[in-house]
Short mmCIF file of the C-alpha atoms (twelve columns), coordinates in Angstrom:
data_MODEL
# 
_entry.id   MODEL 
# 
loop_
_atom_site.group_PDB 
_atom_site.id 
_atom_site.type_symbol 
_atom_site.label_atom_id 
_atom_site.label_alt_id 
_atom_site.label_comp_id 
_atom_site.label_asym_id 
_atom_site.label_seq_id 
_atom_site.Cartn_x 
_atom_site.Cartn_y 
_atom_site.Cartn_z 
_atom_site.pdbx_PDB_model_num 
ATOM 1   C CA . MET A 1   0.000   0.000  0.000   1 
ATOM 2   C CA . ARG A 2   1.425   3.319  -1.059  1 
ATOM 3   C CA . ILE A 3   1.031   6.206  1.362   1 
ATOM 4   C CA . LYS A 4   1.136   9.658  -0.178  1 
ATOM 5   C CA . SER A 5   2.793   12.380 1.799   1 
ATOM 6   C CA . TRP A 6   0.791   15.543 2.253   1 
ATOM 7   C CA . SER A 7   2.708   18.728 2.751   1 
ATOM 8   C CA . VAL A 8   1.794   21.013 5.614   1 
ATOM 9   C CA . PHE A 9   1.231   23.794 3.087   1 
ATOM 10  C CA . SER A 10  -1.372  21.756 1.165   1 
ATOM 11  C CA . ILE A 11  -3.181  20.770 4.354   1 
ATOM 12  C CA . ALA A 12  -3.250  24.400 5.503   1 
ATOM 13  C CA . LEU A 13  -4.718  25.459 2.153   1 
ATOM 14  C CA . PHE A 14  -7.380  22.748 2.402   1 
ATOM 15  C CA . VAL A 15  -8.347  23.862 5.913   1 
ATOM 16  C CA . ILE A 16  -8.534  27.527 4.929   1 
ATOM 17  C CA . SER A 17  -10.536 26.539 1.852   1 
ATOM 18  C CA . ALA A 18  -13.042 24.619 3.984   1 
ATOM 19  C CA . LEU A 19  -13.401 27.551 6.378   1 
ATOM 20  C CA . LEU A 20  -13.975 29.961 3.508   1 
ATOM 21  C CA . ALA A 21  -16.518 27.622 1.898   1 
ATOM 22  C CA . GLY A 22  -18.418 27.412 5.181   1 
ATOM 23  C CA . TYR A 23  -18.339 31.172 5.577   1 
ATOM 24  C CA . ALA A 24  -19.491 31.650 1.971   1 
ATOM 25  C CA . ALA A 25  -22.498 29.366 2.536   1 
ATOM 26  C CA . TRP A 26  -23.422 31.156 5.768   1 
ATOM 27  C CA . ALA A 27  -23.000 34.583 4.141   1 
ATOM 28  C CA . PHE A 28  -25.120 33.531 1.145   1 
ATOM 29  C CA . VAL A 29  -27.968 32.511 3.441   1 
ATOM 30  C CA . GLN A 30  -27.669 35.809 5.337   1 
ATOM 31  C CA . CYS A 31  -27.694 37.808 2.086   1 
ATOM 32  C CA . TYR A 32  -30.793 35.975 0.942   1 
ATOM 33  C CA . ARG A 33  -32.483 36.612 4.289   1 
ATOM 34  C CA . ASP A 34  -31.603 40.323 4.250   1 
ATOM 35  C CA . ILE A 35  -32.811 40.838 0.680   1 
ATOM 36  C CA . SER A 36  -36.004 38.870 1.310   1 
ATOM 37  C CA . GLU A 37  -36.778 40.904 4.447   1 
ATOM 38  C CA . ALA A 38  -36.089 44.189 2.677   1 
ATOM 39  C CA . ALA A 39  -38.308 43.199 -0.251  1 
ATOM 40  C CA . ALA A 40  -41.105 42.023 2.063   1 
ATOM 41  C CA . ALA A 41  -40.967 45.263 4.051   1 
ATOM 42  C CA . GLY A 42  -41.190 47.308 0.855   1 
ATOM 43  C CA . GLN A 43  -37.736 48.840 1.364   1 
ATOM 44  C CA . LEU A 44  -36.350 47.219 -1.776  1 
ATOM 45  C CA . ALA A 45  -37.919 46.875 -5.189  1 
ATOM 46  C CA . VAL A 46  -36.327 43.823 -6.785  1 
ATOM 47  C CA . SER A 47  -37.376 44.832 -10.292 1 
ATOM 48  C CA . GLY A 48  -34.808 47.245 -11.673 1 
ATOM 49  C CA . ASN A 49  -32.275 46.539 -8.930  1 
ATOM 50  C CA . GLU A 50  -31.042 43.161 -10.148 1 
ATOM 51  C CA . PHE A 51  -27.517 44.428 -10.720 1 
ATOM 52  C CA . SER A 52  -27.315 45.868 -7.202  1 
ATOM 53  C CA . ILE A 53  -28.650 42.646 -5.711  1 
ATOM 54  C CA . ALA A 54  -26.139 40.566 -7.692  1 
ATOM 55  C CA . GLY A 55  -23.375 42.915 -6.530  1 
ATOM 56  C CA . PHE A 56  -24.547 42.496 -2.931  1 
ATOM 57  C CA . TYR A 57  -24.315 38.715 -3.268  1 
ATOM 58  C CA . MET A 58  -20.946 38.955 -5.011  1 
ATOM 59  C CA . THR A 59  -19.449 41.275 -2.420  1 
ATOM 60  C CA . ASN A 60  -20.750 39.437 0.615   1 
ATOM 61  C CA . SER A 61  -20.655 35.749 -0.276  1 
ATOM 62  C CA . ILE A 62  -19.739 34.610 -3.791  1 
ATOM 63  C CA . GLN A 63  -16.213 35.989 -3.713  1 
ATOM 64  C CA . TYR A 64  -15.451 33.818 -0.680  1 
ATOM 65  C CA . ALA A 65  -16.676 30.745 -2.543  1 
ATOM 66  C CA . VAL A 66  -14.368 31.637 -5.444  1 
ATOM 67  C CA . PHE A 67  -11.460 32.127 -3.034  1 
ATOM 68  C CA . ALA A 68  -12.235 28.740 -1.457  1 
ATOM 69  C CA . VAL A 69  -12.121 27.036 -4.868  1 
ATOM 70  C CA . LEU A 70  -8.852  28.771 -5.741  1 
ATOM 71  C CA . LEU A 71  -7.228  27.835 -2.422  1 
ATOM 72  C CA . PHE A 72  -8.405  24.242 -2.745  1 
ATOM 73  C CA . SER A 73  -6.968  24.112 -6.266  1 
ATOM 74  C CA . ALA A 74  -3.669  25.567 -5.067  1 
ATOM 75  C CA . GLY A 75  -3.510  22.966 -2.296  1 
ATOM 76  C CA . TRP A 76  -4.279  20.184 -4.758  1 
ATOM 77  C CA . LEU A 77  -1.591  21.359 -7.167  1 
ATOM 78  C CA . GLY A 78  0.845   21.889 -4.304  1 
ATOM 79  C CA . ARG A 79  0.330   18.284 -3.278  1 
ATOM 80  C CA . PHE A 80  1.527   17.099 -6.671  1 
ATOM 81  C CA . ALA A 81  4.371   19.590 -6.843  1 
ATOM 82  C CA . SER A 82  5.695   18.554 -3.448  1 
ATOM 83  C CA . THR A 83  5.825   14.864 -4.378  1 
ATOM 84  C CA . SER A 84  7.352   15.243 -7.826  1 
ATOM 85  C CA . SER A 85  9.871   18.000 -7.378  1 
ATOM 86  C CA . PRO A 86  13.329  17.445 -8.909  1 
ATOM 87  C CA . THR A 87  14.941  18.163 -5.538  1 
ATOM 88  C CA . ARG A 88  13.038  15.340 -3.842  1 
ATOM 89  C CA . ALA A 89  13.854  12.983 -6.699  1 
ATOM 90  C CA . ALA A 90  17.551  13.825 -6.405  1 
ATOM 91  C CA . GLU A 91  17.448  13.378 -2.625  1 
ATOM 92  C CA . ALA A 92  15.811  9.984  -3.036  1 
ATOM 93  C CA . GLY A 93  18.588  8.952  -5.442  1 
ATOM 94  C CA . SER A 94  16.224  8.204  -8.281  1 
ATOM 95  C CA . PRO A 95  17.652  8.507  -11.790 1 
ATOM 96  C CA . SER A 96  16.479  11.190 -14.164 1 
ATOM 97  C CA . PRO A 97  13.462  10.301 -16.321 1 
ATOM 98  C CA . PRO A 98  14.149  8.453  -19.579 1 
ATOM 99  C CA . GLY A 99  14.982  10.750 -22.449 1 
ATOM 100 C CA . ARG A 100 15.853  13.630 -20.184 1 
ATOM 101 C CA . ARG A 101 19.610  13.242 -20.581 1 
ATOM 102 C CA . GLU A 102 19.380  13.195 -24.382 1 
ATOM 103 C CA . GLU A 103 17.199  16.295 -24.329 1 
ATOM 104 C CA . ASP A 104 19.695  18.062 -22.067 1 
ATOM 105 C CA . GLU A 105 22.573  17.137 -24.389 1 
ATOM 106 C CA . ARG A 106 20.696  18.461 -27.435 1 
ATOM 107 C CA . LEU A 107 19.990  21.720 -25.620 1 
ATOM 108 C CA . ASP A 108 23.653  22.016 -24.626 1 
ATOM 109 C CA . GLU A 109 24.687  21.511 -28.256 1 
ATOM 110 C CA . TRP A 110 22.143  24.064 -29.433 1 
ATOM 111 C CA . PHE A 111 23.332  26.651 -26.909 1 
ATOM 112 C CA . GLY A 112 26.912  25.930 -27.976 1 
ATOM 113 C CA . GLU A 113 25.999  26.555 -31.604 1 
ATOM 114 C CA . MET A 114 24.215  29.782 -30.719 1 
ATOM 115 C CA . GLY A 115 27.223  31.063 -28.767 1 
ATOM 116 C CA . GLY A 116 29.671  30.110 -31.558 1 
ATOM 117 C CA . ARG A 117 28.114  32.354 -34.197 1 
# 
């Protein structure tokens, strides 16, 4: 059974993402409640104010949901980057991937040709 290592950075991003997602859900419900109460009391006419209502939702809740998705994505990508970094591969003593040495040699030759002109 292979156990994947999770970096502290990825775990922290996942936790912050979960907190932001929870806050976004709570804020969305509160926005809905506030707008519904204002409309029921006659303080807000929904017709003609759709853009303002959408902006209210965006400012108070949706942006936190977007931030949560971005932080989760960064944590997910950070998990892969931490397990496949060249430094970790060199520390583990694993050889370079197949074809990498030939590619490096071709690049060295190309740079040599460019400098020789």
